[in-house]
C-alpha positions in Angstrom: 38.7 85.7 -0.7 39.2 81.9 -0.7 40.2 82.1 -4.4 42.7 84.8 -3.7 44.3 82.7 -0.8 44.5 79.6 -3.0 46.6 81.5 -5.5 49.3 82.3 -3.0 52.6 80.4 -3.3 53.0 77.3 -1.2 55.7 77.2 1.5 58.1 74.6 2.6 59.7 73.5 5.9 62.6 71.0 5.8 63.0 69.5 9.3 65.7 67.1 10.4 64.5 63.8 12.0 67.3 61.7 13.3 66.7 58.4 15.1 63.2 59.5 16.0 64.3 63.0 17.3 62.9 66.1 15.7 65.5 68.9 15.6 65.1 72.6 16.1 61.4 72.4 15.9 60.8 75.7 17.7 62.7 77.6 15.0 60.7 75.9 12.2 57.5 76.6 14.1 58.3 80.3 14.4 59.2 80.6 10.7 56.0 78.8 9.7 53.9 81.0 12.0 55.5 84.2 10.7 55.3 83.3 7.1 51.6 82.4 7.3 50.8 85.6 9.2 52.5 87.7 6.5 51.5 85.9 3.4 48.1 84.4 4.4 47.1 86.8 7.2 46.6 83.6 9.3 45.7 84.1 12.9 45.9 80.4 13.9 49.0 78.3 14.3 49.8 75.0 12.5 51.2 72.9 15.3 54.0 71.1 13.4 54.7 68.8 16.2 51.2 67.4 16.0 51.7 66.5 12.3 55.2 65.0 12.4 55.7 61.3 13.0 59.4 61.0 12.9 60.7 57.5 11.8 62.3 55.8 14.8 65.4 54.7 12.9 67.7 56.6 10.5 68.1 60.2 9.4 65.3 61.7 7.4 64.4 65.0 5.7 60.8 65.8 6.9 59.5 67.9 4.0 56.3 69.8 5.0 54.4 71.6 2.2 52.0 74.1 3.5 50.0 77.3 3.0 46.9 78.1 5.0 46.9 74.4 5.9 49.3 71.5 5.6 49.3 70.1 2.1 51.7 67.2 2.4 54.4 65.6 4.6 57.1 63.4 3.3 60.0 61.6 5.0 63.0 61.4 2.7 66.1 59.4 3.7 68.9 61.9 3.9 72.3 61.6 2.3 74.5 64.7 2.4 76.1 66.0 -0.8 79.8 66.7 -0.9 80.6 70.3 -1.6 84.1 71.6 -2.2 83.9 73.9 -5.2 81.6 76.9 -5.2 80.9 79.4 -8.0 79.7 82.9 -7.3 76.6 83.8 -9.5 75.1 87.3 -9.4 71.3 87.6 -9.2 68.7 90.1 -8.0 65.7 87.9 -7.2 63.8 87.8 -3.9 63.4 84.7 -1.8 62.4 86.1 1.6 60.2 83.1 2.4 61.0 79.4 2.0 58.8 78.9 -1.1 58.2 75.4 -2.4 58.9 76.8 -5.9 62.6 76.9 -6.4 62.7 77.4 -10.2 64.8 80.6 -10.0 67.3 79.0 -7.7 67.5 75.9 -9.9 68.1 78.1 -13.0 71.0 79.8 -11.2 72.3 76.4 -10.1 72.3 75.1 -13.6 75.0 77.8 -14.4 77.5 76.3 -11.8 79.6 74.6 -14.5 82.0 72.2 -12.9 81.4 73.6 -9.4 79.5 71.6 -6.8 77.2 74.5 -5.8 76.8 78.2 -6.2 77.0 81.3 -3.9 74.4 83.8 -4.9 75.6 87.4 -5.1 73.1 90.1 -4.7 73.7 93.9 -5.0 77.5 93.2 -4.7 77.2 91.1 -1.5 77.3 87.4 -0.9 74.1 85.8 0.3 73.6 82.0 0.3 74.4 78.8 -1.6 71.5 77.1 -3.4 70.7 75.0 -0.4 72.4 76.5 2.6 73.4 79.6 4.5 77.1 80.2 4.5 79.7 81.5 7.0 83.3 82.6 6.9 86.0 82.4 9.6 88.4 85.3 9.9 90.8 83.6 12.4 88.8 84.7 15.4 85.0 84.6 14.7 82.5 83.1 12.3 80.5 85.6 10.2 77.5 85.0 8.0 76.1 87.5 5.4 74.0 90.1 7.2 71.4 90.0 4.3 71.0 86.4 3.3 68.6 85.2 0.5 66.7 83.3 3.2 67.1 83.5 7.0 67.6 79.8 7.7 66.6 78.2 11.0 70.0 76.8 11.8 71.6 80.2 11.0 69.2 81.9 13.4 69.9 79.4 16.1 73.6 79.9 15.9 73.2 83.7 15.9 71.0 83.4 19.0 73.7 81.2 20.7 76.5 83.7 19.9 78.4 81.3 17.7 77.7 83.3 14.5 77.9 87.0 13.9 76.5 89.0 10.9 78.4 91.1 8.5 78.1 92.4 4.9 80.6 90.3 2.9 81.8 91.0 -0.7 83.6 88.5 -2.9 86.5 90.9 -3.0 86.9 90.4 0.8 87.1 86.6 0.7 90.9 86.7 1.1 90.2 88.0 4.7 88.8 84.6 5.6 90.5 81.3 6.1 87.5 78.8 6.5 84.1 78.3 5.1 81.1 76.6 6.6 77.6 75.7 5.2 74.5 75.4 7.4 71.0 74.3 7.1 68.5 72.2 9.0 70.0 69.0 7.7 73.7 69.8 7.6 73.8 71.6 11.0 77.1 73.6 10.8 79.5 71.9 8.4 83.0 73.3 8.0 84.4 72.6 4.5 87.8 70.9 5.0 88.7 71.6 1.4 87.1 74.3 -0.7 87.6 76.5 -3.7 85.5 79.6 -4.6 85.6 80.9 -8.1 
């Protein structure tokens, strides 16, 4: 049984630590608990708060690698990447859990050409970029794809707060929207002032 558990893929949580403050920890904790229950049949909880020692100054990406137990914790200084040009890439792979292994996503990303990032299209519908959930503004409300590649913590928080709504979105419908935003634990909700989607 132990050998079988050891072969399961490792998972990852990326948590924002800003000036000593840990952001949205309850959402990360819930995803960690749910993922471990489903993949490892774990009955116990990894108390993430007990493991995190947020640096008192600066903005960091707290990178927690875990499975049945915590494998490693890193604090990586965070510098956001500028994203303006996005390229739609079709794929059919599954990424329902935040796996540490991102080889398939990286392979898709390598096909971005001159774009800054990709939007992964699955079964004819838009899902996520390589590092973030995405949202589109129709002039009245913000919508995020109803079936993302990965249900991000910031995405869920904004849905719970009523800021985001879910909808199936095809690339042919992009002309219905006037603005684009990216969201993840580190970005928060970032509206792209200038963007191009190809």
